[in-house]
C-alpha positions in Angstrom: 176.1 -44.9 43.3 175.5 -46.5 46.7 172.4 -48.3 45.4 174.4 -49.7 42.4 177.1 -51.0 44.7 174.5 -52.6 47.0 173.0 -54.3 43.9 176.4 -55.6 42.8 177.1 -56.9 46.3 173.8 -58.8 46.2 174.6 -60.3 42.8 171.7 -58.4 41.1 173.7 -56.7 38.4 176.3 -58.6 36.4 179.6 -57.0 35.6 179.4 -54.8 32.5 181.7 -57.1 30.4 179.7 -60.4 31.0 178.3 -60.2 27.5 181.8 -60.3 26.2 182.6 -63.5 28.1 179.4 -65.0 26.8 180.1 -64.1 23.2 183.7 -65.4 23.3 182.7 -68.7 25.0 179.5 -69.3 23.1 180.1 -73.1 23.0 180.2 -73.3 26.8 179.1 -69.9 28.1 179.4 -69.1 31.9 175.6 -68.7 32.1 174.9 -72.1 30.5 172.6 -70.4 28.0 172.5 -72.0 24.5 172.2 -69.1 22.0 169.7 -69.5 19.2 169.1 -66.0 18.0 166.9 -67.1 15.1 164.9 -69.5 17.2 165.6 -72.2 14.7 166.9 -74.8 17.2 170.2 -74.4 15.5 172.4 -73.0 18.4 175.5 -71.0 17.8 178.7 -73.0 18.1 181.3 -70.5 16.9 182.9 -67.8 19.0 181.5 -64.3 18.3 184.3 -62.4 19.9 187.7 -62.3 21.6 187.9 -60.9 25.1 191.1 -60.5 27.0 192.6 -58.2 29.6 196.1 -56.8 29.3 198.8 -58.0 31.7 199.1 -54.7 33.6 198.3 -51.0 33.1 201.9 -50.1 32.4 202.9 -52.6 29.7 199.4 -53.2 28.2 200.4 -56.5 26.7 197.8 -59.0 25.4 198.4 -62.7 24.6 200.1 -62.1 21.2 202.3 -59.4 22.7 203.4 -62.0 25.2 204.4 -64.5 22.4 201.3 -66.6 22.0 200.1 -67.6 18.5 196.5 -66.6 18.8 194.6 -63.8 20.6 194.7 -60.0 20.7 197.8 -58.0 19.8 198.1 -54.3 20.8 199.9 -52.3 18.1 201.2 -48.9 19.1 201.0 -46.1 16.5 202.7 -42.8 16.8 201.2 -39.6 15.5 204.2 -39.1 13.1 204.3 -42.4 11.3 202.9 -40.9 8.1 200.0 -43.3 7.9 196.3 -42.5 7.9 193.8 -44.2 10.2 193.7 -47.4 8.0 197.4 -47.8 7.5 197.5 -45.9 4.2 199.4 -42.8 3.3 197.4 -39.6 3.9 
């Protein structure tokens, strides 16, 4: 554990969610890398993901929960709502 913390302090290990930032910002990624997975010189220009953090651990609200038109929305489900895992009746 101590070695891992030293490596982080030295900038030798990126945070675990850097790949999410890169995928969400593929047009202008923080690393500056242009992504060409097929090596066709046709770089990716569309976002591959959405990445957000909630507002706080108590409310757990994302952008759409906070009234924005786009982004992630957290939908709470209760165990007794009568719906299966895909929103269908069991």
